[in-house]
N, C-alpha and C positions, 0 to 999 in steps of 0.2 A: 471358431466361435461356438464350438460345441459346449453345451451346458449353460449357455446364457439365454436369458429370457428375451422376448421381443424388444423390450425397452432398452436393455443393455446392448443388444445387437445394433439397434438404430443409433444409439449414442456413440458406439465405437465407429460406425460407418461415418457419422458426422465428424468425429474427431480426426479420423484418418483423412477424410476429404479436405478438411481445413489444413492439416499438416502438409499434405501433398500439394495443395494449391499454393501454400506459403513457400514450399520448396521451389516450385516453378517460378514464382514471383522473385524469389531471392536470387536464383541462379540465372534466369533468362529475362528478367525484367528490364535489363539495359538495352535490349534490342530496339532499334528505332523503327517505328511503324512507318512504312513507305507510302501509305495511302493518305489521300487528302482528308483532313480532320472532319470536314462536313459530310463525307460519304461513308463513314465507318459505322457499321451496324454491329459487328462482332469484334470483341477485343482481340488483339493480336495474340496474346498469351492463351486465350481460349481456343483460338484456331490451332496454335501449336500443340496444346494439350490434346485436342481431338485427333490431330494428325498422329501424335505419338501413340495414343491409345489404339488407333486404327492399325498402325504399323506393328505394334506389339501383338495385335490380334490376327495378323496375317495379310493385311492390305499391302499391295505392292505398288499400285498406280494411284494417281490423283483421283481418277474415277472411283476406284475402290474405297479410297478415303472418304469421299463424299457419300457413297452408299452406306458405309459404316456409320457415319455421323447421323444419317437419316434414320437408320434402323435402330440405333442405340440412343436415340434422343432422350428417352425417359431415364435411362441409366446415367447419361452424361449430366442430366439436371441435378444429380446428387452432388456434383462437383462444381458445376457452372451455373450462372444465372442466365439461362437462355430464355429469350422472349418468344416463346411459342414455336420457333422454328430453328433450323440449323443452317450453317453456311451452304451455299450451292457449290457445285463443281467449279464454276467460274471464280468464286471467291477464293477457294483453296488454291486454284491455279495461279491467280494473279498475285496472291500474297507471297507464294514461294518463288515466283518469277522476279518479284521486286525486292524482297528482303536483301539487304547487303550481307553477303556471305561472311565478311569479316566479323560482323556483329554476332552472328549465330556461332561462328567458330570460336570466337573469343569467350563467349558465354559457356560453350561446351568445355573448353579447356579449364576455365575456372571451376566449373562443376566437378570435372574429373579430379582436379587437384584436391578438392574438399572431400570427395567421396572415397578416393583411392590414392592416398599419399604414397609416394614411392618409398620402398625400403632401401637401406644402404646397399650399394652394390647391385641393385636390380638392373636387369638388362632392358634397354629401350631400343627396339628394332624400328628403324626408319626405312620405309619401303613404299614404292609407288604402285598404283593400280589404275588400269584403264577401265573406263565405263564404256565398253565397246558398242553398246546399243545406241549411244549418242552420236556415232559417226555418220557423216553424210554418205549415202550410197556411192557417190562418185569420188569420194575422198576418204578411204578407209582409215587414214591416220588423223582424221579430224576429231576424234573422240575426246571427251572430257577426261583429263588425267588428274588423279588425286595422289598426294603424298601424305602418308599417315605415320604417326608415332604410336607404338604399341608396347605396353609394359609386359614383359614375359612372365614375371612372377605372379602378378595379379590378374593376368589375362584380360587387360583393360586397355581400350583405345584412349590415348591421352589427347589427341588432336589430329587435325587434318587440314590440308590446304590444296586448292586447285592450282595446277600448273598447265601451261599451254601445250606441252608435249614432253616426251621422255627426256630430251636433252635439257630442258629447263628445270629439271630437278635440282641442278647445281645451284640455281638461284633461289629455289623454293625451300630447300633444306635449311639454310641459315635462318630464314623467316620462321620456319616451324620451330627451330631450336630456341628462338627468341620467345616464342609463345609459351612453351612448356618449361617446367622446372626440371633440369637435368642434374642438379648438384648431387654428387655421390653415386650417380648411376654409371653404367657401362653402355655407351651408345654404339650400336652395330649398324653399319650401312653397307650396301652392296657397292660395286666398283664405281657407279656413277657418283657416289659421294666421297670417293677417295680423292680429296682435294686438300691442298695445304691450308687454305683459309678455313675450311670446314673443320679440319683437325685442330687448328688453333682455337676456333670458336668453342669447340667441345671442351678443351682443356681450360680455357678462360672461364667457362661456365661451371667449373668445379667437377667435371666428369672425366671418365676415361673413354677411350675409343678402341674399337676393332673394326678396321676398314678393309674390305676386299680389294685386292690389287689385280687388275687385268691390263689389257693392252692399251687402254685409254691413258695409262701412265707408262709409256713405253720404256723409258730409262729405268724407272723403279722396278717394273715388272721383269725386265731382262736381267737386272742385277740379282734379284731374289731367285728367279728361275735358274739362272746359271749357278748360283751358289748351291742350291739344294740338288741340282742335277749332277753336280760334281762330287757329291758325297753319296756313296751307295748305302743301301739299307743296313747292311751289317755294321758299317762305320757309324751310322747315325745312332745305332742302339748300343754301342760299346759303353759299358759302365764308366770307363775312365775318360770318355769323351765329354768333357764338361760343357762344351759349347751347346750340346744338344740334349734335350730330354724328350722322351716319347710317351704317349699315352694311347692305348689301343682300346677301341670299343667295337662291339659286334651287335648287330640287330638282325632278327629273323622275322619275316612277315608271314602272314597266313597263306599268301599265294606263292610261297616258295622262294621269294627273293631274300638273299642274304647280303647284308652290307657290312663291311668291316672298315674301320677308319683308324689310321695312325696319325697322330698329331706330333709334329716336330717343331721345336722353337729354339731360338737362340737370342741372347742379348748382346752378343759380340758384334756390334754394328759399325765400329769406327772404320775398319778397313773395308767392310762389306758394302756400305752405302756412302759413296762420296757426297750425295745430296742429303745426308741424314739431318743436317742442321736446318733444312727447309721444313721438316715435319716436327712441329712443336710437341714435346713430351714423349716422343717415340722411345720405347724401351725394348721392343722385341719384334722379330719377324716370325711368321708362322707358315708352315707347310702342312696342309691336310691331305694325306694320301688315302683316297677312298678306293675300295675294291668292291665291286658289285657282281654278285653271282645270280644269274637267272637261268634256270633249266640247264645247269652244269656249264654254262658259258660265263666266264669271268672277264670283266673289263675294269680298267683302273683309270683314275684321274687325279691330278694334283691341282690343288687350289692354294692361293697365297694370300697372306694378310699382313698388315702392319698393325701394331697396337701400342698404346701407352701403358699397358699392363706389363708387369714383370714376366719373364719367360717361364711361365708355369703352364705346362701343356694341358693338364686336366681342366683348369679354370678357363683357359683360352678355348679349348675344344668345346666345353659346355656353352660358352658364350656364342661361339659360331653356330652350334647346332640350334640353340634357342632362337636365333634370329629367324630361322625359317618357320617358326611357329606362327608368325604373322600370316604366312600363306595359307596354312590349313586351319588355323583357329579364327581367322578374320576374313581374309579374301575369299577363301573357298566357301565359307558359310554365307557370305554376302551374295556370291554368285549362285549357289545352289539353293540356299534357304530363302533368300530375299529376291532372287532373280535379277540381281543388280545389273548383270551383263546384258540383259535383254531389254532393259528399260530405255526408251528412246527419247523421252522428253529432254530438251536441251535449251528451250527458249529462255532468254535472260539468265537468271541465276538458279533456275529450278533444279538442274541436275546436281550442282554442288550443295545446295541447301538441303535437298532431300537425302543426299548422301550423308550429311551430318545427322539427320534424324535417324537414319538406319543405324549408324554407329551408336547413337544414343540408345536406341532400342536394343541393339545387340549387347551393349554393356549391361543394361538392366536385366536382360534375360540370362546372361552368363553369371551375373552376381547373385541371382536367386538360388539358394541352396535348399529350398523346401521340397524340391522334387528332383529326381535324377533323369527326367525326360530329356530328350534331344531338344535342340533349339526349335525345330519344326513342331514338335509335339507340345512344347511350352506355349508356342503361339496359338496352337489349336486349343489348348486348355484356357488360355486367356480369352479366346473368343467365346468359349462355351460356359466357363465358370465365372460368374459375376464376383465371386470372392477372391479369385486368383489375380485378376488384373490389378486391383488395388495393392496386392502384395508386391507385384513387380514395381508399381509406381512409388512404393516406399523408398526405392533407391534414389529418388529425387530429393529426399529429406536429408538435411545435414545430420551426420552421425550423432552429434551432441543432442539433437532434438528428437532422436528416435527413442522408442520405448526400450 
């Protein structure tokens, strides 16, 4: 806003406020208000807006959200028609306890499709995350478990769903695939998602897959492991051995760890996999042989995958590596930057609803390119700089309506 007079600044603030409010109404207006109509003082979308602003500015708990709303009341009035006061802690709490998660999740997905459309061939990593703070002390496995879809190129969460436990990811993944647009993408899933029905669903949706194979598919795992174990390294790398191609990468970290990976793949599956016909679209199997050296001690590990992609080791290796970006670019940030693993609230739908808000906030923070600050420092800036928070909120505006 440098160089603008007071009148121009105020006009720009008002225009941005209108556009941001319209963006919220457009993308999240379909959420059903669970409260009785006669007891509503604050609009549902206003409560959602205040919550999002609070989380962008560093609030982690419902109590912190309520404190933020109280202390930033005058600033919030630039965007909202507040009648002298702001919602209490109890109001925020009950709204997020009662909102149907499917409403909020579906609105999130539609917003993500509009703001960050997928590029052809983009990787979509589907992975689960436990909200460990929500577990009952006497039952450590009672935590809320979420499955998310993350686009690797745009570094954008596309959607998420709650499941009752790790084993139920098998039923949640198809529902998540139904919610998001996967056409033209490459979907990567860990071994829990290595199921014939999930592979078929991905192919039917116009996408390709790379699925990790472990002992939960014993016959498939044994066949692939036996095949690669019976061909030694020198044979794998022979130029005239047309069944295999290899791609080698090496990474060195600051703390002295060296990791080298060799990727082998073959498309000669007819004799290798008797059950090949069960896996729709399968074109290749993959072996990733990793060597890790720490303080001059080297260990190695082989991991196996099936894919509907052609046996091209560089592309398959890149797809496999990009899958784990969801761990350090989403899950790690949520735990360290948003303290998600320590949050204990689980009454009603509050845990999964606030998880969606955190993903929404994280997408907005990562999408902002006006500063190179870390996510934590962007949140600090949003709390301290009244001009920066509206900049983040512009991510709610449909691209065609942006300046």
